[in-house]
N, C-alpha and C positions, 0 to 999 in steps of 0.2 A: 761274489756270489752273493749278497747281501744286495747289488745294485740290481743284478737280474732278478729277484724275486720281486722288488720294488718296481721295476720296469713291466714285468708282465702282469703283478696286479694294475698297475694303474692302465694297459693297454685292457684290460679285463675289464676295470670299471667303467672306462671310456665306452666299451662296446656297450654294455649293458644300459648306459645313462643314453647314448645314440639311439639303441632300439625303444629306450622307454618314450622319449622325445620322439621316435617315429610314429610309435603307437598312439600316442597322444593326438598326438595331428591327423590322422588316420580316422581315429574315431570321432575328434571334435568337425571333421570334414564331412563325414558321414552323415553326423548328427546333425549340421545344418543342412546338407541336402534334404532331410530325410524332412525336417526342419520347414525348410520353401515346400517340400510335394506338398506337406500335410496343409499348409496355411492356405486356407482356402477362403478365406473370408476377407475385405477391405474394409471394415466399421469401426468407426470410433464410438458405438454405442456399448448401454450396459451390457451385459450378456444372460442371458434365463433360458429353465430346462421348462417345457411344458410336458403339464402330463395331461394325457387326453383320457377321461373315464369314459367307459360307457353304461351308461345309465336304462339302458333296455333291459340290461340283466337283473336289475331292484337289488344290488348287492346292501347289505348293510353297512354304516359308514364304518366298522370298523372293519370290514372286507376291504370296504375301498381304502382305507387308509393303507392297510398290510399290503394292497396290490399296487399303488402309488409308491409303496416302500421300496418293493421289487424294482420296478419303473424307474426309480431315481436310482439305487445301488447299481443298475445295470448300465445306464447312460454312461455314469463317474467312473465306472469299470472301465466301458469303452472309451471314453475321453482319455483316460491313464493312459492308455495305449497308443490310439490313431491322434490327437489332438494333445497334447498335454498344453500348449501356449494358450490353447483359447479355454483347456480346464481353469488355467491358472487364471486367467480374465475371469470367468465366471466367479471364481472363489475370491477375487478380491473385487468386484463390483455387487456383494452383498448375497451373493449362491442365491438368485431367487427363482422360485419353482412356482408356476401358475397351473390351479389345475382346471382345466377347460371340460365341457359335457359333450359328449353324440352321443346318440342312440341308434347308430346303426354300425354293423361288423364290417359292413362294406368302403364307410365311410373313414373309418380308424385304418383300414389299409389302403386305403386311398391316400391317407393322408402320410402313411409311412412311406408307400411308392415314391410320393412328389417328393418328401424327404432326402430320402434316400438319393433321389436325380439329382437334390441340389447341394448333397456333400455333406448333409446334417445328421448326425449321429443320431439314432434310432434306439429304443429296447421296446420291442411287442411283449408285452407279458401274457402268457398262458396260465389257467388256473390248472392246479392238480387235480381237484373235482376232489377233494376229500371232505368239505364241508357244503357249502350253499349254491356251487356253480359246478355244472356239470364238467366233466373233465375235457380238457384240452380247449377251453373258452377262451379267446380272446378276452382280455379283461379290460389293461390299460395299455395306451403307447407313452413311451417316453423321448422325448425329442427337445435336443439339445446336447448339451450348452452350444450355445450359441450367440451371436447377436441378435436382439432384440428385433430388429426389423428385418432379419433373416428368418427368426424364428416365423415372425407374424405374416409371411410371405405362406406359408403353409398353415397355420392354424390359427389367422387372426379373423376368422371368419365364425368360427365359436364361442359359447357364451359361456362366463366363468360357471363353475358347478356349482 
């Protein structure tokens, strides 16, 4: 009788271990496929995030800082889900954030469209309109994190803020 209980306990444990190994292999296989699908860039350069600020809105320095903060958090959250390897590269290479300026809502939209077409993460910030800016105004565009040379293809023509 004791042998039967040990035998069945061993079979039960073996089944549990087998299911666990199968699940881990399946998860890791899916994770590696997802990583391959997300891996868009082949660059050995450092990574950066660019914050494109609209100067035509005449925001105060504090307002610009707050809107840039929203954009930085926005691209970080998206990268966490869509490109964790790129996010890690950005974190490991100094977390560079560059503030650039534009005086046109049309240009900021064009930059966002170009970045999306290239597969670069973006975060377009619209103001709630509680203080200085009209509600729903586009204030800042976050671009990246991505390799510097890739980001520069869509923002390299802009000047520092």
